[in-house]
N, C-alpha and C positions, 0 to 999 in steps of 0.2 A: 899490222894488225888491221884488218878486216873491218869495213864498219858493220855493223849490225845493227838490223834493225826492218823495218815491212819494205818488202819487193812489190810490185805491184802490176799484172800481167792482164791487160782489156782479153775478156775471154764473156762471153753471152753464153750466159750458164742458163739450161735450156726449164730448170723446175722455176716454180713461181715463187716468188718470196714469200716465205709464209712472216713476216714483219706485222704486227700488229700496229703501226704506225706509217699509214701513206701522208702522200699529202695531205689531204684534207686536213687529216687527225690531226700536223701538226699544227696546224692554220687554228685549230679549235683553240689545241692545246696554250698557243702561246697567246690565242683571245683571251679565255679563261686566266693566264696568268697575269695578260694584263690589268683583267677587270680586278683580281687579287691585291695587286700592287698599288694598283687607286684605293682600292678599300681597307685594303691594311697599312697604307700609309707606309709604301716600299720596303716591306718585311722580306717579302719574297722575290724580289729584284735577281737575284744573283743566282737562287736555283730555276725561276724560270729562263734566262739567259743560258745557263748553262744546259739544263736540257733540249734546249732547241737548237742548239750546237750538237749537242750528243745524237739527237733525235736526224737532223737535217745530215751528218755523216753517216750514220745507219741506213740513211735511206739510201746514199748512192752505194754501199757495198755490196749489193748481188749483181753488181754490171761487170765483175772479174773473178782472177785468182789472185789472194795476196798471199804471201810466203813470209813466215818467219823462221827464227832458228828451231822453237818449240811445238809452232801450231802451224796449220793454213789454211784459209778460206776460201771457200770455193762457192760463188754463188751467195746466197744465204746458211749456209753452212760452216761448221767452226769445223775441222780435224785435229786432233790433235798428233800427234806423230806415234808417240808413246803405244798408241789404240789401233793404229795399221797389223793389222794381221796378216796381210797381204800384198802385193804390188804387180798388176799382170800388165807389163807392158807389150802389144801386140804391136809390131811396126807392119805389118801387111795392112792391119783397119784404121791404124792409126788412132787407136784408142790407148787409154791408159788407165786402167781400174782398180781403184782403191777402197781395199775389203775393211771395212773396220767394226771392231769387238763392238757386241751386241749394240750396234746401227745398220742403219741403211747403207748402201758401198755408194759407193760416189767412182762413175764414169767421167773424166776428161777426152774428149774427142777434136782433132786437128780442123773438121769444119767450124766448129763453134769460133776459133779467133780471127777476129778482126782486120783484115788487114785497107790499104791505098789504094790497093794495085788496080789498074783496068783489065787488063789482056786478064784470059783464062787458065795460061802456064805459069804467070808472074803470080797470081795469085792461088793455086795450089804450092807454087816452092813456095812463098812468104806465109801461107798455115803452116805448113810441112815444118819450116824453119823454128817457127816462134813454138809449135806444140812438141817437136824434141827437145828444143831449148829446155820449155818448160818441166814437160819431163823427167829429162838428166839433172833437173836442177832436185825435185820433187826426193827423186829417187837417193840423191846423195845427201840428202837432209834426211832422209826417214834410214840410211844407213848407219848415221852419223846419231839418229839415239836410239832406234830399237837394236838390243843386243846381237839379235839372230835374226836380221831382217828373212822374209820367205820372197824374194822379189822374183819374178818370171819374166824373163824375154824370149819373145818369137818372134 
């Protein structure tokens, strides 16, 4: 039996995060929560700790691709597989374009995958390998969820 869960890949999403809570906001929220705890005699302690943990985790989500069995997260976008209308994999340009119902399209490209290699040929090879690995996993997950997926590979 396969282990089901989140699979995270490092990816530099080009879109800026639309999260309202940045690091400064988190510090302010925690400070206000601490003041409320002091004034209200520990009534909000669980809410403050829980929200701080959630906000810190959300702040780190925009630096990767997270795949699950029913959805994926690219940068700060959550895409449900059943909302995908078309997937276009261009092997020559090394891009995966995901067209979503009633939403902005999402494009994943090979140059945005980080690598620790230093030589140009190894950098290119590593980025291509990571791109095609992630692309194939996304296509497989879309095929498993969408009844008749429109997948174009050129």
